[in-house]
C-alpha positions as CSV (number, residue, x, y, z in Angstrom):
1,X,112.3,117.3,96.7
2,X,109.5,118.1,99.4
3,X,106.6,115.5,99.3
4,X,104.2,119.0,98.2
5,X,106.2,119.4,95.1
6,X,106.6,115.8,94.2
7,X,102.6,115.9,94.4
8,X,102.2,118.7,92.0
9,X,104.8,117.2,90.0
10,X,102.5,114.4,89.9
11,X,99.7,116.3,88.6
12,X,101.6,118.2,86.1
13,X,102.4,115.1,84.4
14,X,99.3,113.3,84.6
15,X,97.4,116.8,83.2
16,X,99.7,117.2,80.7
17,X,99.0,113.4,79.3
18,X,95.8,113.9,79.5
19,X,93.0,112.0,78.5
20,X,95.0,109.0,80.0
21,X,94.7,105.5,80.7
22,X,96.3,103.7,83.6
23,X,97.4,100.0,84.3
24,X,95.7,99.5,87.5
25,X,96.2,96.1,89.6
26,X,94.6,97.3,92.8
27,X,98.0,97.3,94.5
28,X,99.5,100.4,96.5
29,X,101.3,102.3,93.7
30,X,98.7,101.9,90.9
31,X,95.4,102.6,93.5
32,X,97.6,105.5,94.6
33,X,98.0,107.1,90.9
34,X,94.5,106.0,90.3
35,X,92.4,108.0,92.6
36,X,94.7,111.2,92.2
37,X,94.5,111.0,88.5
38,X,90.9,110.7,89.1
39,X,90.4,113.6,91.5
40,X,92.9,116.2,88.5
41,X,91.2,114.6,85.9
42,X,87.9,113.4,86.1
43,X,86.8,112.1,83.1
44,X,90.2,112.7,81.2
45,X,91.3,109.2,82.4
46,X,90.2,105.6,82.8
47,X,91.7,102.6,84.7
48,X,92.7,99.4,83.1
49,X,92.5,96.1,84.8
50,X,94.5,93.2,83.3
51,X,92.5,89.6,83.9
52,X,94.4,86.6,83.9
53,X,94.6,83.6,85.8
54,X,97.8,84.7,87.2
55,X,95.6,87.6,89.2
56,X,93.8,85.7,92.1
57,X,90.4,86.1,92.0
58,X,89.9,88.0,95.7
59,X,92.7,90.4,94.1
60,X,90.1,91.3,90.9
61,X,87.6,91.6,93.4
62,X,89.2,94.4,96.2
63,X,90.8,96.2,93.0
64,X,87.0,96.9,91.4
65,X,85.8,97.5,94.9
66,X,88.3,100.2,95.6
67,X,87.7,101.5,91.8
68,X,83.5,101.8,92.7
69,X,84.2,102.7,96.1
70,X,86.0,106.1,95.4
71,X,83.5,106.3,91.8
72,X,86.9,106.0,89.6
73,X,85.9,104.7,86.0
74,X,88.0,101.1,85.6
75,X,87.2,98.6,82.7
76,X,88.4,94.7,83.0
77,X,90.4,93.3,80.5
78,X,91.8,89.8,79.6
79,X,95.3,89.7,79.1
80,X,96.6,86.2,76.8
81,X,99.8,86.0,78.6
82,X,99.5,82.5,79.0
83,X,99.0,81.8,75.5
84,X,103.0,82.8,75.3
85,X,105.4,80.0,75.3
86,X,108.0,82.5,76.1
87,X,106.0,83.1,79.2
88,X,104.8,80.1,80.3
89,X,108.4,79.0,80.2
90,X,108.8,81.0,83.0
91,X,112.0,82.6,82.1
92,X,114.0,84.9,84.5
93,X,112.4,87.7,82.6
94,X,108.8,86.4,82.2
95,X,107.9,89.6,83.4
96,X,108.9,91.0,80.5
97,X,106.2,89.3,78.4
98,X,103.6,89.9,80.8
99,X,104.1,93.6,80.9
100,X,104.3,93.6,77.0
101,X,101.2,91.9,76.8
102,X,98.9,94.1,78.7
103,X,101.0,97.3,77.3
104,X,100.3,95.4,73.6
105,X,96.3,95.8,74.6
106,X,96.3,99.0,76.1
107,X,98.2,100.7,73.3
108,X,95.6,99.7,70.8
109,X,92.9,100.5,73.1
110,X,95.0,104.4,73.1
111,X,94.6,104.3,69.9
112,X,91.1,103.1,69.0
113,X,89.9,105.4,71.8
114,X,91.4,108.6,71.4
115,X,93.6,108.4,74.9
116,X,96.7,110.2,74.4
117,X,99.1,108.1,76.8
118,X,99.5,105.3,79.1
119,X,100.7,105.1,82.4
120,X,101.6,102.6,85.3
121,X,102.7,102.6,88.8
122,X,106.4,102.2,88.7
123,X,107.9,104.1,91.7
124,X,111.0,105.6,93.0
125,X,112.5,103.2,94.8
126,X,111.3,100.2,91.7
127,X,113.6,102.6,90.0
128,X,117.1,100.8,92.0
129,X,115.8,97.2,90.9
130,X,116.0,95.0,88.1
131,X,112.4,94.8,86.3
132,X,112.2,93.1,83.0
133,X,108.9,95.0,82.2
134,X,110.3,98.2,82.5
135,X,111.6,97.5,78.9
136,X,108.1,96.6,78.2
137,X,107.0,100.1,78.9
138,X,109.8,101.7,76.9
139,X,109.1,99.6,73.9
140,X,105.5,101.2,74.4
141,X,106.3,104.3,75.2
142,X,104.2,104.0,78.6
143,X,104.7,106.6,81.7
144,X,105.9,105.9,85.2
145,X,104.6,109.9,86.4
146,X,105.2,108.1,90.2
147,X,108.5,107.6,89.2
148,X,109.6,110.9,87.7
149,X,107.7,112.6,90.5
150,X,110.3,111.0,92.7
151,X,107.6,109.7,95.1
152,X,109.2,106.4,96.9
153,X,107.0,103.6,98.2
154,X,106.7,104.6,101.6
155,X,105.6,108.6,100.2
156,X,102.9,106.8,98.5
157,X,101.7,104.8,101.5
158,X,101.8,108.1,103.4
159,X,99.9,109.8,100.7
160,X,97.3,107.0,100.1
161,X,96.2,107.2,104.0
162,X,95.5,110.7,103.6
163,X,93.5,109.7,100.9
164,X,91.6,106.9,102.8
165,X,92.8,103.9,100.8
166,X,92.9,100.9,102.0
167,X,95.4,100.0,100.3
168,X,97.7,102.5,102.4
169,X,99.3,99.7,104.8
170,X,98.6,96.8,101.9
171,X,101.0,94.0,102.1
172,X,102.7,93.3,98.6
173,X,100.9,91.0,96.1
174,X,102.8,90.1,93.2
175,X,101.3,87.9,90.6
176,X,100.7,84.5,91.1
177,X,103.1,83.7,88.5
178,X,105.8,84.8,91.1
179,X,105.3,81.7,93.2
180,X,106.5,79.6,90.7
181,X,110.4,79.5,90.4
182,X,111.8,80.2,87.2
183,X,112.5,77.6,85.0
184,X,109.3,75.6,86.3
185,X,106.5,75.9,83.2
186,X,103.5,78.0,84.5
187,X,100.5,76.7,84.0
188,X,96.7,77.0,84.8
189,X,96.5,74.2,86.9
190,X,99.4,75.5,89.2
191,X,98.2,78.9,89.4
192,X,95.1,77.7,90.7
193,X,96.6,75.4,93.3
194,X,98.9,78.4,94.9
195,X,95.6,81.0,94.9
196,X,93.7,78.3,96.8
197,X,96.6,77.7,98.8
198,X,97.2,80.9,99.4
199,X,93.2,81.6,100.4
200,X,93.4,78.8,103.1
201,X,96.0,80.8,104.9
202,X,94.5,83.8,104.4
203,X,91.5,82.3,106.2
204,X,93.7,81.0,108.9
205,X,94.1,84.7,109.6
206,X,97.9,84.7,108.2
207,X,98.5,88.3,106.5
208,X,101.8,88.4,105.0
209,X,102.8,84.9,103.5
210,X,103.5,82.9,100.4
211,X,102.7,79.6,99.1
212,X,105.9,78.9,96.6
213,X,104.9,76.1,94.5
214,X,107.5,73.5,93.7
215,X,107.0,70.5,91.2
216,X,107.9,67.2,91.8
217,X,107.8,65.8,88.5
218,X,104.0,66.3,85.9
219,X,101.7,64.9,88.4
220,X,102.6,66.0,91.9
221,X,103.5,69.2,93.8
222,X,105.0,70.6,97.2
223,X,104.2,73.8,98.9
224,X,106.9,75.6,101.0
225,X,105.2,78.0,102.7
226,X,106.4,81.4,103.9
227,X,105.1,83.0,106.4
228,X,106.2,86.7,108.1
229,X,108.5,86.3,111.0
230,X,106.1,88.2,113.2
231,X,103.6,85.8,112.2
232,X,105.6,83.0,112.9
233,X,104.7,82.5,116.8
234,X,101.2,81.4,115.3
235,X,102.3,78.3,113.5
236,X,102.8,75.5,115.7
237,X,99.0,75.7,117.2
238,X,98.0,75.9,113.7
239,X,100.2,73.7,111.9
240,X,98.2,70.5,111.7
241,X,94.7,72.5,110.1
242,X,97.2,74.7,107.8
243,X,98.7,71.4,106.0
244,X,95.7,70.0,105.9
245,X,94.6,73.2,103.9
246,X,97.4,72.9,101.5
247,X,96.9,69.2,100.6
248,X,93.1,70.4,100.6
249,X,94.7,73.0,98.1
250,X,95.9,69.6,95.8
251,X,99.4,69.7,97.6
252,X,101.1,66.7,97.8
253,X,102.8,67.7,100.5
254,X,103.6,70.6,102.8
255,X,106.8,72.0,104.4
256,X,107.0,75.6,106.5
257,X,109.8,77.6,106.1
258,X,111.6,78.0,109.0
259,X,113.0,81.1,108.2
260,X,110.1,82.8,107.2
261,X,108.5,85.2,104.2
262,X,110.6,88.5,103.7
263,X,109.9,90.9,101.1
264,X,112.9,91.3,98.5
265,X,114.9,94.2,99.0
């Protein structure tokens, strides 16, 4: 299917499901979905941002600013996945509990305010990966119009550039809980430490990175820093200040992964 046919399919799906709620995270996929929905549906849509300790403050601010810039209506709601012991235990299907919490709130919002459907930003590439949140979407009948239209991540980036979206070339930015190994409890303190640590790397000018939070007992934690291979050349000259920033964030020890960071396939 040609790209113009895919976008036509996307438009048709969105029009068929209006008035529509869109789960908006500020990432590449949901930003494109949000802005296109507003172009085509106008007041027949609303974006909703889920705010919780797992969402970095900068990511929230950026998502709100993008919506403001493109004059798209969005609301921020609080989600309470941290109160769910199953989520906090950090099992391999942690994302299911997060998405279920979000979709439950959106489902109630849709019922209360007369929205016909809920959409989220799963794309065609995502369909080839294991995503526990997909089961939550199925349970709440949440639609994935990008995926159903056959749009891949590369195509969404291309279309985002045409729209002038700042997310077009943005790196993936999953929630902060993804920095904590499965089986290690997710806590507000751990998430805050990761956020502070990654903010310190961003201030040094790094663009693609992760701070892996490795607990060492109840009162200590080690940071494993992963930086994109193409940016690793800057590490030696910045090593001392990099480690200082991570320690200031609360980490007792810091290691830099010599293999760097590579996005999951």
